[in-house]
C-alpha positions as CSV (number, residue, x, y, z in Angstrom):
1,M,11.1,48.4,101.4
2,A,9.0,45.5,102.8
3,Q,5.8,47.1,101.9
4,I,6.6,47.3,98.1
5,G,7.8,43.6,98.2
6,C,11.7,44.3,98.5
7,H,13.8,42.3,100.8
8,V,14.8,44.2,104.0
9,P,18.6,43.6,104.7
10,A,18.3,43.3,108.3
11,V,18.2,40.8,111.2
12,S,14.8,42.2,112.4
13,A,12.9,45.1,111.6
14,R,9.7,47.0,113.0
15,L,7.1,48.0,110.4
16,T,4.3,50.5,110.4
17,P,2.1,49.7,107.4
18,V,0.9,52.7,105.4
19,D,-2.1,53.4,103.2
20,R,0.0,54.9,100.4
21,I,3.6,55.8,99.4
22,M,3.8,59.3,97.7
23,S,7.0,60.8,96.3
24,R,8.0,63.9,94.5
25,L,11.6,63.2,93.3
26,G,13.7,64.3,90.3
27,A,13.5,67.4,88.1
28,N,12.0,67.0,84.6
29,D,9.9,69.1,82.4
30,N,7.2,67.8,80.2
31,I,7.9,69.4,76.8
32,F,4.8,67.7,74.9
33,A,2.5,69.0,77.5
34,A,4.2,72.5,77.6
35,Q,4.8,72.0,81.1
36,S,8.0,73.6,82.9
37,T,10.0,71.6,85.5
38,F,8.4,73.8,88.2
39,F,4.9,73.2,87.0
40,V,5.6,69.5,86.9
41,E,7.0,69.7,90.5
42,L,3.9,71.6,91.7
43,S,1.4,69.3,90.0
44,E,2.8,66.4,91.7
45,T,3.0,68.0,95.0
46,K,-0.7,69.1,94.5
47,K,-1.7,65.4,94.3
48,I,0.3,64.7,97.4
49,L,-1.3,67.4,99.3
50,S,-4.8,66.3,98.2
51,E,-4.5,62.6,98.7
52,A,-2.1,62.1,101.6
53,T,-3.5,61.0,104.9
54,P,-2.1,60.7,108.5
55,R,-1.4,57.0,107.6
56,S,0.6,57.7,104.4
57,L,4.4,58.0,103.7
58,V,5.4,61.2,101.9
59,I,8.9,61.6,100.2
60,L,9.8,65.2,99.0
61,D,13.2,65.7,97.4
62,E,14.4,69.2,96.8
63,L,11.0,70.7,96.4
64,G,11.2,74.4,94.9
65,R,14.5,73.9,92.8
66,G,12.7,74.5,89.5
67,T,12.2,78.3,90.1
68,S,13.9,81.2,91.7
69,S,15.4,80.7,95.0
70,Y,12.9,83.0,96.9
71,D,9.9,81.5,95.4
72,G,11.3,78.0,95.8
73,V,12.0,78.3,99.5
74,A,8.5,79.9,99.9
75,V,6.9,76.9,98.4
76,A,9.1,74.4,100.1
77,Q,8.3,76.1,103.6
78,A,4.6,76.3,103.0
79,V,4.4,72.5,101.7
80,L,6.6,71.3,104.8
81,H,4.4,73.1,107.2
82,H,1.2,71.8,105.8
83,V,2.4,68.2,105.5
84,A,3.9,68.3,109.2
85,T,1.1,70.3,110.8
86,H,-2.1,69.6,109.0
87,I,-1.7,66.0,107.4
88,G,0.6,64.7,110.1
89,C,2.0,61.8,108.1
90,V,5.4,60.1,108.3
91,G,7.7,61.6,105.7
92,F,11.1,62.5,104.3
93,F,11.8,66.0,103.2
94,A,15.3,66.6,101.7
95,T,16.2,70.2,100.9
96,H,19.3,72.5,100.5
97,Y,17.1,75.5,101.8
98,H,19.0,75.8,105.3
99,S,16.6,78.5,106.4
100,L,13.9,75.8,106.8
101,A,16.0,74.4,109.7
102,T,15.5,77.6,111.6
103,E,11.9,77.7,110.5
104,F,10.9,74.5,111.9
105,E,13.6,74.1,114.8
106,N,10.9,73.7,117.3
107,H,8.2,71.9,115.3
108,P,7.1,68.9,117.4
109,E,6.6,66.8,114.4
110,I,9.8,67.5,112.6
111,Q,13.3,66.0,113.5
112,E,16.3,67.5,111.7
113,K,18.7,64.9,110.2
114,R,21.7,65.1,107.9
115,M,24.1,62.7,106.1
116,Q,27.6,62.5,107.7
117,I,30.5,63.9,105.7
118,H,34.1,64.8,106.1
119,V,35.2,68.2,104.8
120,D,38.8,69.1,103.6
121,E,38.7,72.9,103.6
122,K,42.3,73.1,102.3
123,E,41.8,70.9,99.2
124,R,38.1,72.0,98.9
125,K,36.9,68.3,99.0
126,V,33.9,66.6,100.6
127,T,33.9,62.9,101.4
128,F,30.4,61.4,101.6
129,L,30.3,58.8,104.5
130,Y,26.5,57.7,103.9
131,K,25.3,57.7,107.5
132,L,22.4,59.4,108.8
133,E,22.9,61.4,112.0
134,D,21.1,64.2,114.1
135,G,21.6,67.8,113.2
136,V,21.5,70.2,110.3
137,A,24.2,70.3,107.5
138,E,26.8,73.2,107.9
139,G,26.2,74.3,104.4
140,S,25.7,73.1,100.7
141,F,29.3,73.1,100.1
142,G,28.8,74.2,96.4
143,M,32.3,75.6,96.1
144,H,33.8,72.4,97.3
145,C,31.7,70.7,94.6
146,A,32.6,73.1,92.0
147,A,36.4,72.4,92.9
148,M,35.8,68.6,92.9
149,C,34.4,69.0,89.3
150,G,37.6,70.9,88.2
151,I,36.4,74.4,88.1
152,S,39.4,76.9,88.1
153,N,40.2,78.5,91.5
154,R,39.8,81.8,90.0
155,V,36.2,81.3,89.2
156,I,35.4,79.7,92.4
157,E,36.9,82.7,94.5
158,R,34.9,85.0,92.5
159,A,31.8,82.8,93.3
160,E,32.7,82.9,96.8
161,T,32.8,86.6,96.9
162,A,29.6,86.9,95.3
163,A,27.9,84.5,97.8
164,R,29.0,86.5,100.6
165,D,27.8,89.7,99.2
166,W,24.2,88.1,98.5
167,E,24.0,86.4,101.9
168,H,24.5,89.8,103.7
169,T,22.0,91.7,101.5
170,S,19.5,88.9,101.7
171,R,16.1,89.4,103.8
172,L,16.6,85.7,104.6
173,K,19.8,86.5,106.4
174,E,18.2,88.9,108.4
175,S,15.5,86.7,109.4
176,L,18.0,83.9,110.4
177,E,19.9,86.6,112.5
178,K,16.7,87.6,114.1
179,A,16.0,84.0,115.0
180,K,19.2,83.8,117.1
181,T,17.9,86.4,119.4
182,G,14.9,84.3,120.4
183,C,12.3,86.8,119.0
184,Y,11.3,84.9,115.8
185,I,8.0,83.3,115.1
186,P,8.0,81.1,112.1
187,L,5.7,82.1,109.3
188,G,3.7,78.9,109.3
189,M,3.1,79.3,113.1
190,L,1.9,82.8,112.4
191,S,-0.5,81.6,109.8
192,D,-1.9,79.0,112.2
193,V,-2.4,81.5,114.9
194,G,-4.2,84.0,112.4
195,S,-6.5,81.2,111.5
196,L,-7.3,80.4,115.0
197,L,-8.0,84.0,115.9
198,C,-10.3,84.4,112.8
199,D,-12.3,81.2,113.7
200,R,-15.3,81.9,115.9
201,G,-15.5,78.3,117.0
202,D,-13.9,76.7,120.2
203,V,-10.2,76.2,120.1
204,G,-9.2,72.6,120.6
205,A,-6.1,71.0,122.2
206,K,-4.1,71.2,119.0
207,G,-5.0,74.9,118.7
208,L,-3.8,75.6,122.2
209,D,-0.7,73.8,121.4
210,V,-0.1,76.2,118.4
211,L,-0.6,79.1,120.6
212,L,1.6,77.9,123.3
213,R,4.5,77.3,120.9
214,A,3.9,80.7,119.5
215,I,4.2,82.4,123.1
216,E,7.3,80.3,123.7
217,C,9.0,81.9,120.6
218,L,8.6,85.4,122.0
């Protein structure tokens, strides 16, 4: 806030100046340029990946929502891995893709945070407390949101049944279950290991750290 000239509502604050602030927010298409929502998303993301430095501040909100779930989570996973592992800048990455929490659980540059809420399962209501805390959200609470919007219970119950069926037939579900056994190596880490093995040069300290983390996941 201070860097863009805004008042910081605090008695004191410790600031780290950044060389640029880059964000990818919202979901809008560009009809006049014949660009879909996902095209606009990726165009803005490409600019961030090309220009961000270790001294930048990057904010990415719900990346991948403009396409199918599988493509969306794949893009979100790859971008987050590149920003955290290869760019190494300070950033905020907000997402509803809960599998990313498992994918980056042991990543040294990523801290999992969530917004505190109170959930009333009986009434299907969610109260937002607007407080940041450690941890991963228990779920997206889409059915609770539907109930709060006035969608009939009959429709919501059918949606809950469909959601459970899709969850149990999903490959993503299989990956998450495998991760619980401690025998799961994140795809981003596998990619880094593959690059190191194909590189004929010396493996530096960062490369050794990647290899050690991969071994620890076995």
